[in-house]
C-alpha positions in Angstrom: 0.0 0.0 0.0 2.2 2.7 -1.3 -0.5 5.4 -0.7 -0.6 4.5 3.0 3.1 5.0 3.2 3.2 8.2 1.2 1.4 10.2 3.9 3.6 8.8 6.7 0.8 6.7 8.2 -1.1 9.8 9.4 -4.4 8.9 7.8 -6.5 6.8 10.1 -9.3 6.0 7.6 -8.3 3.1 5.2 -10.7 4.5 2.5 -8.3 7.4 2.0 -6.0 5.0 0.1 -8.5 4.7 -2.7 -8.6 8.4 -3.4 -5.1 8.2 -4.8 -6.6 6.5 -7.8 -8.6 9.6 -8.6 -5.4 11.6 -8.9 -3.7 8.9 -11.0 -6.7 8.8 -13.3 -6.8 12.5 -13.8 -3.1 12.6 -14.6 -3.4 9.7 -17.0 -6.3 11.3 -18.9 -4.6 14.6 -19.2 -1.3 12.9 -20.2 -3.1 10.9 -22.9 -4.9 13.9 -24.2 -1.6 15.9 -24.4 0.9 13.2 -25.6 -1.1 10.8 -27.7 -1.3 12.0 -31.2 -4.4 11.7 -33.4 -4.2 8.4 -35.4 -5.4 8.5 -39.0 -6.2 5.3 -40.8 -4.8 4.8 -44.2 -6.6 1.6 -45.1 -9.9 -0.2 -44.3 -11.0 -0.8 -40.7 -10.0 -4.3 -39.5 -12.8 -6.7 -38.8 -13.5 -8.0 -35.3 -12.1 -11.5 -34.6 -15.3 -13.2 -33.3 -13.7 -16.7 -32.6 -10.8 -15.1 -30.8 -13.1 -12.9 -28.8 -15.3 -15.9 -27.7 -12.2 -18.0 -26.8 -10.6 -15.2 -24.7 -14.0 -14.4 -23.0 -14.6 -18.1 -22.2 -11.0 -18.6 -21.0 -11.1 -15.6 -18.7 -14.5 -16.6 -17.4 -13.2 -20.1 -16.6 -10.1 -18.7 -14.9 -12.1 -16.3 -12.7 -14.7 -18.9 -11.9 -12.0 -21.4 -10.9 -10.2 -19.0 -8.7 -13.4 -17.7 -7.0 -14.6 -21.3 -6.2 -11.2 -22.8 -5.3 -11.6 -22.2 -1.6 -15.1 -23.6 -1.3 -14.6 -26.5 -3.7 -11.1 -27.3 -2.7 -8.0 -27.2 -4.7 -6.8 -30.7 -4.1 -8.1 -33.9 -5.6 -8.7 -36.8 -3.3 
C-alpha cells in the first residue's frame, strides 16, 4: 500500500487509500490527451475477430470462476 506509506501513516481511515486512484486517473487522462497524437487510418478498418473474442472471454470466465470457487470446492483432488 504505497499510498498508505506516502502520507507517513497519518491517515486513520483506510478508505483514503482509494482516493489516490482519482489523482492517478486525472493525470493519465490529461497525459493521454496531451501526448497521444491523433491516429489517422490509411486503409480499411479491420474486422472483429469473433472466434478469438469468444475464446478469450470463455477462458477468462473459466479462470475467474475457478479462482473464485477454489476455496469452497477445494484445490486438491482426493
